[in-house]
Phi, psi and omega in degrees: 000124178292144177239171185277075186288322181231001175192162177286119177286163181232148178208195173209185189269332177153291188278137176231158183305132177274150173300146183301319183291327176293320178298319180296322176296320178300315180300316181299316179297317181293332179273000179079015179279152180296131180224137176290103187295327178293316179294322178297313180300320179294323180292322177297315180300318180294320180294321178295314179301316179296318182295314179299315180298318181293322177297314181294317179297330179284348179101009178285139183269313184251109192243174175213194183272006182071004185057037183299328183269001183253128176291336179198149181291344177256306192291345178303330185294337183295334179272356183249002181235125168291148180101350176251137183210156177288137178239166178293144180111177181243137179289119178289150176294135177293351182253020182281338180217078185239178175299325181289310182293332178295319185267342181228056184297324182298318180293312187287349174261002184278165179295329180298313180287325183295325184297337182296321186243009186300329185259007177287151174265133187246039177298140180274118177249133181230161172269120181232016180192179182297136181278127174217149180280132179228009187269022186302314182293315180297319180294317179300318178298318179298314181291318179297321180296317179293318178302314181296320181292332182282338186304122176078005183276335182081015177299142180294318183197165180223149179231159177231121178284149173213147187280147178284151181305319185296332181285327173291315179303314186290329184260355182233099185306140180272120176235021183225312186281152185290341181206162177298322180295316178300321180296310184292327178288329175293319176298318181300317180298321180288315183291342177303326179298319178291315181302312183294320181296323178297313180292318179298334179281356177098007180260158167287141174266125171252118177269120179268120184221061180299329186289347176301320179258341182277341182305324180297322179292319185288334185244079185296344180276353183258149177276170176300317181299319180292323178290325176296319179298318176300315183295324180301317179294320182289327174293321177299317179295317179298317179296329174297319180293332181269359184303130179088350178266125182303133183301327183284004172253008186236130169251137178247126179242132171225152181200185190256002174060013176235123182261277180275112180174171180299317174062029182286348182255011176304137176299139180280145181303321183299337182271356186219350188299326180294326178288322177302316183287350176280345178292133182283073180232159178268343181215150183233127181249132189203165179284130179211004185252335183279161187296346177277345188226357183300324182292344187284001176302330180291334178292334177291333174297313183286343184285344180055065180296128179306150186295341182260013182254148181248143177254136176243072183290144171288120178247358166227157185228149175273359186270007174206152176273356174298134177268122183295142177285138180305326178294324177292318176304315180298318179299319180297318180294321179296325178299312182291329175297328178288343181272311187238000182096148186298328183290341186251026176235131173234128181290135180214188179253164178297318184202182176288157182263357178203066188297342170224147182302135180093359178303132184233023181291316181237119182297144181309322180297327179283323177305311183288330174295321177295315180295323176296321178296323178296316180297315180294320178297325177295321178296318179297313180296319181298318180299325179282315185289329177257002177051052181278000000 
């Protein structure tokens, strides 16, 4: 994993806005409508090439495929695992009865909140048999597409996101395994094949695990202690999936899965940071730019981050359309440099900007304005930290 040896490097979390025509093709495929698969694959390749080029042109150092070929950062896994199948009924939103919706029902029932998920597909997927990985061909195509898109761009490094076992478990009801623990460890064993293949292909693996901190929001009947107990088991399962993979090839990302909203019930970093640091990763990506979490940079001081770990703080956020000023971005980066040293900080975002295809919370023009502000802020911070 590249570190900020002579300047603060820049990256992002993963998902970027998909072209409208690609999204429409995705919808058709998800609805079972006939689609020219060759033409679809070519459109994905073109979108990935465009996305990588745009990321590099914007000044991002550590780039990815923008998740152009994934309808969602979570649900893509349902097509890569045997034992998961569509069932009758509609998948309820995991956020339909949370601490947030309980206290702010008027907002979450409003048209503003509804537009966020109106175009999501809510097919009910369940586990009805033994979990095994079957996504080898799809994954190879994904990795080959990113390799081809990177050729000649001059990108510093590239990463590929993959979903954490607990997120598949939480969104896909278990109707086969004797316990939730047996289920999540079975998923971990299967997803290990995807994780290892990403690293073997020469990319950094980014494990996306929003539910580690979001579980508390989703389960208003549980205490912090009960959510931590749940999280401890899921971190153990994830580490099983990462066994044998060098920690310095792994980025771990967690976030709160709530973008536009009051967010007064987000779990506090101080209540979960020790579990985050138990994940066998070389770098940790987390929310640090929105008003509910910016103050938590000080909690990283108290967390005693190991000397060989890198922090990827969010210095821009998807939770507002306001474009951060580069000087503010620089201030945020300088704070984290004071915690772990300038070499162990990489500028990033709070979360992805299009975690599911068709996301319309932040317009693409604003997304790129935010990323440009992050790059400029990184330059400002670097000039100060290296006294250029």
